[in-house]
N, C-alpha and C positions, 0 to 999 in steps of 0.2 A: 425596423427589421433587425432581428438578432443576427449578428455577424460572427464569423469564425474568428478565433484569436490565436496569436502566436507570441513568442517572446520579442521584445523590442531589440534586444542585443544578446549576445552570447554570454555565458557565465560558466565557470568551471570550479572543480574542487578535486582534491586528492585525498586518499586515505587507504584503509584496508577493508576487505569484505568481512562481514560479520561471521559468516560460516567458513569461507575459504581461507581467510587470513591473508589473502594475496593483496599486494599493493595494486592500486588501480587509480587511473585518472578518468574523470567524468566531465564531459562538456555538454551543456545544453545549448542548442542553437535554434534560431528561427527556422521555420519550415514552411513550404508553400501551402496554399489552400488545398483542402481535401487529401492531404498526405497523412494526417493522423499523427499519433505519437509512435515513434519507432526508434529502435536501438541500432547502432552500427558498431559491430565488433572490430575495432581498429587493430586488434592484435592478431586477427585471422586473415589469411589470404583472401583477397577480393572484398574485404570489409563487408561481410554478409549483413543483411538487414533483417531485423526481427520486429514485426509489428506488435504493438502492445494491445492485442485484442484477445477476447475470451477464447476464441477458437484455437489459439496458440498455446494455451495452458496445457502442460504435460505432466507436472508434478506439483505436490502441495505439502511435502514433508518439511515442516518447520519454516517454510517460505513458499512463495509462489514462483514457479519456474515457467518461462516461455521458451518455446523452441520453434524454429522455422528453417526448413531446408538444412537440418542438421546442426545449425548454430543455436546456442542457447544463452539465456541470461536468467539469473535467479535472484531472489530477495529484492524484487523490484517494487514491492508494495509500499514502502515508505516514500519513495520518490513519486510513484503514481498517485499516492494520497495527496501530496502537496500540489502536483499538477492538476488533479481533479478539483480541489478547492479553489485554486487560482483560475479555473475556467479556461485552461489551455487546451485548444483543439488540436493544434499542429506543433510538433516539436521533434527535432532531430537530436538524439542522445548518442554522442560518441563515447564509447566505453572501451578501455584498454584491457579488460579482463571479463570474466563471466559474471561478476557480481559487483554492484555499485558499492561505494564506500559506506561503511556503517555510520561514520561520523558520530553523532550523539546517541545512536541507537533508537532514534525517533525520526520525526520529519521536520523539525523546526529549522534546521540548517538548510534543507532543500527549499522550504517555504521562503526563508529569507533570501536565498539566492534568486529565486524566481521574482520576488518582489523587487529586489535591487535591479535585476535585468529589465523589469517592466513587461507588461503584457499589452499588446496593441490589437486593434481590430483589423480584419482583412476584408478584401473586397469579394466576399462570398457569403451566402446565407449560412448561418449556424444551424446546428442540429442538436436539439435537446430531446431526449427520449422521455416522453410523458407516459408514465405507466398508468394504464386505464383498467387493469384487471389485477387480480391477486396472483402473484407468483410465489411458490413456496417449495423448499426442499428440506427434507428431514434426514437426520442421521440414522444409521442402521438400528441403533438401540432405542430410537423413538423419543428420547428426551432432549435432543438437540435439533434446532431448526433455524432457518433464516428465511424471511419472506419480504417481499416488496409489495407495498400497498399504494393505491392512488393517493397523491398528495400534491398540493400546490407549493412546491419548494423542494428542499432536500433535508430530510430529518433522519436521525438514527437513534433507535432505542435498543439498548443491549443489556442483557443480564448474563454475567459470567458466573460460573459455578466451579469452585475449586475445593476439593475435599480437605485441604489443609486448614486447620482452625485459624491460622494467622490471616487467611485470606477469605475463605468462605464464599458467600454470595455477594456480588457487587452489581449495582445497577446504575446506569447513566442514560440520559436522554438529552440530545442536543439538536437544535436547529443548526444546520451547518452553514455558517457564513465565514468569511475570511477572518473577521475579528474574533469570533467565538473559537474558531479552529486554532488560531495562533495562541490564544490565551489558555484554552481549556483542554486541547487535544494534542497538538503538535509536539509539546515537550514530553509527552508520556513515552517512556522507554520500554523496550522489550524486557521480558522477565525470564528467569531461570531458577530452577530448584537446585540447590548445591549438590545434592546426591546424584543428579542427572548429568552433571557437567562432564565428568570423566567418560561416561558412556557416549555422550554426544560427540566428544572429541575423537573417540575411537571410531566413530562413524564418519569422521571428517567434517563435523559440524561445530559451529561455535568457536572456531579457531581464532577469530578476531575479536571475541568478546572480552571486555574488561569491566571493572567496577565503574568506569565512567560511562559506558554505553549500555550496560545491562543491569537491571535491578535483580539482586540475588537474595534468596531467602533459604533458611534451613529450619530445623525443628525448634530452634531457640528464638528466631526472629529474623528481621531484615539485616543484611550485612552492609548495606549502604543506605544513604538518606533518600527518601522518596520525594519526588516532585509533587505528588498528590497522595492523599490517603488511599484513594481508589485508583492508583495508577494503572493497575492491571486492566480494568475494564476500559479505561480511556485509551490504552494502547490497542486493545481489541477493536475499538471503534476506528482508530487510526488505520489499522490494517484493513478493516472492512471497506473503508472509503477508498483505499488504494485498489483493492481487489475489484470493487464494483466499477471502477473507471474502465476496466477491461470490457465492459458492456457498452460504454459510451458515457456521455454526460446525462445524468438521470434527474428527473423530477419524480420523487417518490418518497415514501416513508419506509425505511428498512427497519424491521423488527427482528432481533436475533436473540436466541437463547443458546449459550455455550457453543457458538459457532466458531469455526476456524477457517483456514485457507481452503480446505477441501469443500466445505459447504458453500462458502462465499463464492468460489469460482464456479461451482455447479449452478448457482443462481445466476451469476453473470452470463454463463453460457446459454441458459434458457432465455434470458432477456435478449441477448445478442442475436440469437437465432431468429427471434420474432421481428427484429428490426433491421436485419441485414440480409 
């Protein structure tokens, strides 16, 4: 019988938020069966709890935001991506600010933290959502979509479309296992166009971004060294894996074209509604 899983031991890290630029301490802890993945805002009175479920998604501008009873956390997708691939059902996440640390701008550090803490089975039946019909959501302009198809396992196929000639169209297709994820996806960093950075910071976004945790390009080329020639699409897959965990642990094939947090979480909400 498939059993629920949680961390063997607690693990923690410190850093600054990608968008807020605020210092933050994050601690991942074992959690009881049937508790799910949830955040505790240790900096707020009463340590409010925010469950990492699709119904709690309230915003998707440059990151995925969760809100419950007035408390929020955002840019949770990199951490959720690592928890998803590691098969963690139940986890308490203590966080001292509204945004997890950006660390490397990807999920490899979170993945290594979870691996080092260990994942153990619990005395309760696990729940995998086996998608048995096609789910699809489309962007308003009709050229962007994301869909979930029946599949024995978890696979992601993604085509990203960027008008900049340096990037253009990128495509990647991965069967998602821990080994493949750690080697091919988790090190892929978030991306920014140099001309957009000032505007983002005026909006209060990207304040914790550096050349170490963000790959930056301009009209002349890349301003820092890439981990992969197609790092953009790999990071898109990383984000999608995190967003889809908000629906649950899925068995399906996700196919996406130029999707982002808004479409990803709309799909997660549709699947979540059918199974909860």
